[in-house]
N, C-alpha and C positions, 0 to 999 in steps of 0.2 A: 649271501653276504661274503665279500672278499676278505680273507684273513691273511695278513702277512706273517711269515715265520720269524721267530726270534733269532735264529742262528743261520748263518750261511757258511757251511763248511768249506765250500769251494774258495770263497774269498778270505775265510778265516775271521769273519766279523760276527758280532753278537750284539743283541740289544739287552740292556739290563732290565728295561721295562717292557710294557706291551707296545709293539710297533704299530704305527699308523700306516696309511697307504703310502705316505712319502718315504717310509723306511726308517724315519726317526721314531724314537720312543714317544709315547704320549706325554711323558714327563721328562724333559731334558734338563738335567741339573748341571750347574756350572762346575761342580767338583768331580764330574764323571771321569773315571779312570779307563774308560773305553769298554768295548770298542765297536760301535756301530760303523756302518760304511762311511758316513760323512766324517766321523771322528778320525778314522784311520786314514782316509784320503787326505786329510789335512797334513799328515806326516809323510805319506808315501807318494802323493800325487798320482800321476798316470799309471804307476805300477799297479795300483789297486784295480785297474780295469781287468786284470787277468787273475785266474785262479792261482793260489799259492803253491809253493813247492814245485815249480816248473821242472820237468825232467824226472820227477819221481811219481807223478800222478797223471791220471786222465780225469776229466770231469764232464758232467752232463747236465743239461738244463733241468731245472726243477719247476719250470713255470711255463708250460706250453698250453695250458687250458685256463679259461677265465670264466667266472660266474659273476653276475651282478653288473651294475653300471658304474663305470669310473675309468680313469685314465689307464688303470691296469688292464682293462678290457680292450684297449687299442693296441694293435701290433704295427710295427714299422715295416714298410714295404722295401724290398730290394730289387734290383734290376741287373740283367747280365750284359747290358751294353749302354753306351752313351756317357756323356760328361757335360751335363747342362750347367751353364754358368761359366764355362771356360773358353767359349768360342773366340772371344776377343782378348783373352788374357794370356793363355799359354799355347804352346804348340800342340799338335795331336800326338806327340810322342808319349807313349805310356810312362816314360820316366818323369814326365811333367805331371801327369794326371794321377797323382797319388793323394792319399788322404791328408797328408801334411800340408797340401796346397789348398785344402778347402778353406774358403774365406768365411770365418764366423763373425767378422765385424758387422755391426749394424748401426743404424742411425734412426732418430725419430725427430719429429718437429714439424712445425708449419712453415713459417717464413725463415726461421733459423734452424739449421740442422745440428743436432747434438750427436756426436759420434761416440761409439762404445766399442771396446776391443772384443767383447763377447756379449751375447744377447741376454744378459741377466742384470737385474738391479736388486738392491736390498728392499725389504719391507720397511715400514716406518719404525724407526727406533726413537721413541719419544721420551716420556717422563718417567718410565719405569727405572728404578735404580740400576738394573742390569745394563740398560743402554748407556747410562752415564759412566758406570764403572769400567766398562769394556770399550768405551768409545774410541780410544786411541787405536786399538787393534782393528775395530770395524772400519774406521774411517781411513786409516793409513792403508789397510789391506785393500779396500775398495778403490782408493786412488791408484795404488800400484797396479791393480788388475785392470784399471781403466773402465770401471763400471760405475753407474750412478748409485748414490746412497741417499736415503730419505731421513731427514730429521723430523720425527713425529710431532704430534700436537703437545701443547702444554709445557714445553721445555722452559719457556720464559715464566709462565705463571707459577710454577712450583719452585723457582730459583729464589732462595732467600736473599741472595745478593742483588737480584734484579730490582731496578727502580722503576716503578710504574706510577705515574701521576696523571690523574684526570683522563684516563683512557689512552695515555701515551707511554710507550716504553722509552725510558730515558737511558737505561743501562741494562744489559743482558749478558753478564759474563759467561754463563754456561752456554748460551746459544753462540756467542762469539767463539768460545773454545771449540765447539763442534765444527763450525764452519771453517775456521782457520786451520784446524788440524787436517781437514781434507784438502783444502786449497794448497797447503804447503807441498803436497806431493802430486797435485793435479797437473797433468801434462798435456791437456787438450782432449783426452778421452774420458768419458763419464760426465758426471754432473752432480751437483748437490741440490737437493730439494729441501724446502722448508714447508711443512704442512700447517694448515690453518683450520682451527675449529671455531666454535662460537666464542669461547673465552679469549683465544688468540686475536680474533677480530676486535673484540671489545678492548683488548689491551694495546691495540695499535702495533702488533708485531710486524705486519706487512710494511708499515711506514718505516719502522726501525730498520728492517732488512734492506729495503730499497735505498734508504739514505746512506747506509754504511757499506753495502756490498754491490749495489747496482745490479747489472745483468749477469753477475757471476752466479746468481742463485735463481733456481726455478721455484716459483711459488705454487703450492699445491692446495687446492680446495678439497675438503673432505666431506663426502656424504656418509661414509660408513666403511665397514670392513666385513670380511666373511666370518670372523670368529664370534661376533656378537652383534646384536642390533640395538645396543645402547652406546653411550659415549665412552670415551677413554677412562680408565680407572688405574689407580695405584693404591697400595696399602701403606699406611704409616703407623709406626708404633709409639711415636711421641705425641702425647695429647696436646702439648703446646704447639707443635708443628701442625697438628690437625686443626687447632683453632686459627692458626695463621692462615692456612689454606682456606678455611671458611671465610675469614675476613677478606681474603682476596677474591671472593665471589664464587667459590666452588661449593658444590653440594658435598658435604662430608657426612658419612653414615657409619655408625650412629652419631648423633649430634654431640660434639665434644663440649658443648655448653650446657647440656641437659644435666641437672643435678644427679638424677638417677644413674646416668651414664658415667658421670665423674666418679660416683661412689663405686660403681661396678668396676671401673678401671683401677681404682685404688685397691680394691679387693682382689684384683687379678682375674676377674671373671671376663672382662673385656680387655683384650690385649692389642687390638689394632683398629684402625679406622680406614674406611675406603673413601678415597676422593674420586668423585665422579664429574665428568663433563656433561654439559647439557645436551639434550637432543636438539638437532638443528631443525629448522623449518616448522616449528610447532605453531607458528602464527599463520601458516599457509594451509589452504584447504582444497586446492585443486591444482591441476597441472599447469594451467595458465599462470597462476600466481607463482608457482615454483619457477617456471621459465622466466618470468619477469624479474624475480628476485635474483636468480642465477646470472642472467645476462647483465643485470645491473651491477652485481659484484665483480664480474669479469671486467666490465667497463671501468669500474672504480680502480681495480688493480692495474689496468693498462694506463689509466690516467696518472697513477702514481709513478709509472715508469717501467713496470714489469713487461719484458718482451717475450718471456716464456712462462706459460701457465698450464698446469695440469689438473686433472680431477681424479680422485680415488673414490670408487663406489663399492658398495658391499653386495651381499647376495639377497637383496630384497625381493626380487621377482621380476616378471617380464615387463611390467609397466615402467618400473624404475630403471631397468636396464635400457629400455628404449629411450626414456627421457635422457639418461646419461649420454648415450651415443648421439642422439639428435642434437642436444644442447651443446655438447662438446664440438660437434661438427659445425654448428651454426656460429659458435663463438670462436671457431678456428683455434681451438686449444692444441697444445703440442703433444699431449699424451693423455690417454684415459686408461687407468688401471682398474680392471674388473676382478674383484676378489671373491672367489667362491667359498662356500662353506666346505670345511675339510682341512683347513689350515690350522693356525693356532696363534696364541700370543702368550705373554708371560702373566697376563692378568685379565682373564675372562671367566665368567661363571661357567663351571664345567658342563652342566647339563645344557646350557645355552649353546656352547660350542658343538655339542653332540646333536642337538635337536632343532636348531632353527635354520632357516634359510635354504637356498638352493645350492646343492653340491656343485663343485667346480665344473665337472665335465658337462652336465646339461646347461649350466649357465654360460659356459664358454662356447658351446655349440650354437646357442641362440645368439650370442654376440656376433659370430660370423654371419649368421643369417640376416640379422638386422643391419649390419654394415653393408651387406650385399644389396639389401633393399634400397638403402640410401644411394649407393653407387649407381644402381640401375636407374635412379631418378635424376642422376647428374649431380648429386651432392657428394662431396668428398668426405668419406668417413675419417674420424680421427685415427691417429696411430694408436695401437692397442698394446697394453701389457697385461698378461694373464697372471693371476696370483691365486694361491689356495692349495698348499700341500705339495710343493715341488722340492726335490732334493738331488735328483740324479740326472745324468746326461740324457737318458731315454725320456725323462719327463720334459726336458727342454725341447727335444725334437718333436715330441707329440704335441706340446702346447703351441709351438711355433707353426707346425704344419696344420693343426686343427683350425687355427684362425687365419691362416695365410689367404691372401697377401697382406692382411691388415695388422697382424701381430708383429711387433718389432722387438719385444722384450718379454722375458719371463721374470716375474717378481718373486723373490725367494725370501721368506721371512725368517724362520727359525734356523734353517740349515746354515747360512753363512755366519751365524753367531757361534756355532760350535767351534770353528777354528779359533775364534777370539778367546773362548773359555780355555781351550786346550793349550794354546800358546802361552796364555797368561799363567796358567798353572806350571808349565815347564819353566818359564822365565823366573817365576818366583822361587823355584828350586835353585837355579843358578845365581840368583840375586836375592838372597834371603833378607838382606837389609831393606829391600824394596817390596817385599812380598805383600804387605798390607796395601801399599799404594797400587800395586798391580792387580789386586783382587785375586791373588793366587791362593789356592787351597791346599797345595801339597808341600810337605816338608822334604820329601824325597821322591825320586822318580819311581813310578810303579813298574811292574814287570812288563806291562803292555808297551811302555815307552823305552825303558833301558834295554829291552831286547833288540831295539833298533840301533842303539848307540849310547854313548855316554857324553857326547859333546853336541851342541846345537848343530854344528856342521854335519854331523852324522845322522842326527835325528830327523832333520827337516830336508826333504827332497828339494824344496824350493829355495834353500838357503843361498846357494851360490848364484842362482838366477836373480834373486833380489839384490845380492851384493853387487853383481855386475850392473844392475839397473841404477842403483843409488850411489855406488862408489864406496870404497873402504871407509872413508871418514864419516859418511852419513850412516853407515850400517849400524853403528853403535846406538843410533837414535830410533831404529826401527823396532817396534814391538814384536815379540815373538808371535803374538796372535796374528799380526799382519802377514808374517812369513807363512804361518799355517794357512791363512786364507789364500795366499798365492798358490800354495800346493793344492788346495781343494779346487781352485779355479783351473789349475793345470789339468787335473783329472777330468773335470767337466768339459774343458775345451777339447782335449784329445778325444774323449769319448763321443762328443757331439760331431767332431770331424769324421770319425770313423763311421758313425751311423749315416751321416750325410753322404760320404763317399759311396757307401753301399747302395744308397738310394740314387746315386749318380747326380747329386745336387751339390755343386761346388761353391755355392754362395747362398746366404740366407734368403735372398730375394727369389730364389728358384724353388723354395719349398712350397708344396701345395697339399691340399687335403687328399689328393690321390696317392700321396706317399704314406697313407695310413690305411689300415684294415680293421674292421670290427671283428672281435673274436667271438661275439655272440649276437644273437638277433636283437636282444634288448638294446644293446649299445648301438647297433645299426639303426634301430628305430629312433633313438634319441638324437643321434649325431648326423644321420644321413651318410655316414661312412659305410661303404658296402661291406657285407660279410666276406670273410676271407676267400671263400670259393666262388663268390659272385663277382668280385673285383676282377676286371680285365677278362671276364669269361667270353664276352662278345669278340674281343680281339683273338682269343685263343681258338674259338670255333672258326673264325675267318681263316686262320692259318691252316687248320685241319681240312677245311673245305676247298682250299685252293686247288685249281685244276693243274 
């Protein structure tokens, strides 16, 4: 089993909790004072690519071996010559062929191309309170970075101010706020998705979105996610709100109308209620029925007017993966997100996260194989986004290369939320009168922050870049969490450019599986990526045997 270390003395980072494969703590709290790699990157940006205290230290790798199966057991290849992807763009002058000129923009879509400044998107940020509290940071940050953001399921259904009558959403203030916050800073790069589940469909959310926003929104159908194999959940502590959600058609557990539960709540023995979404497709019994239902729903959405439609699927297994890929291809969807086990959410049963489903690497490896099967039959596979435990620039390279040429994006769930937490905490210190509104947790800057500076302009490496982008007058409206996300994206962008330059791939569409190596035989067997000393061995022997 692969174990991540809690401290990285070279970067000067540390995890307060137990780290997962992504490098994030298994439990990421909004009040954290630091300083995991993602947390610190939100402040330092690309500087965190390098070991600390330059000029006073030397540093060496701590991770040259790998056991077990996972993205950690893939290594990135490098080459001593060439510059693929620049043939028609820049001269052959070495001054042009530098890592800063690596093009990390990407696009996805069927008939309509959606452009992104870097190949990442957020995971679904739905009905959990944490998504609502920090939405301004998440949405403004994503828009400024030029990446897609996903509004998750149930946002309308849990909104007390939403008006739903006879299966039609008449008013949805929280959904409106989320969409309009992103669109305010959208400049042609990125996109906003609205995800649909059973309850959203019953409530007529798609009809509401298309009538109000038209083709500004991508609608996403949801089969599941990698963190759990049941529907979406949140916890509420107000028994009256729990009853309200039950009246809106949700499963609420325990039952807030049960006299025994009411008494237990009054006694303090029960303190919260879990709101659950329904399982989809419980009325379907075979793949033919699933296909018919799915294609019918896509046709309905197109009839409503949606020009861009995506699908999110979870880590169910090979049959469900093949269904998702084939049906998405036949329906000419714009994107398919494949979420493997090994990621996380803010509200999933813990042991379910640990023990159900197919881990990301094997699931993603099969995704490539199944897309290739379709392509060989003359069927165009859908554009793919991989999800399930990604946080660093090496993760981006590996995921994009593993699924190349089908992967267009990497979906990141928890990692891009950290800048939102951190920036909000810092902003709350500088604006104490708005601390509650900002969901800030700190009354003063901790040493991990004030060691970098005492003013926002000193603390955030991305501050001036954001100011230049939006202008002095608008800068006062930009959440600090968005500035932090910009810094985090800067680190990812620069790191990805450097990895790609070393692999001599100067644009995303040039990445291939041959840019990866398996660090152990188990990973080679699962992925089909050659073992480190087998890759290019035939070419090596040919050179040695030349006359």
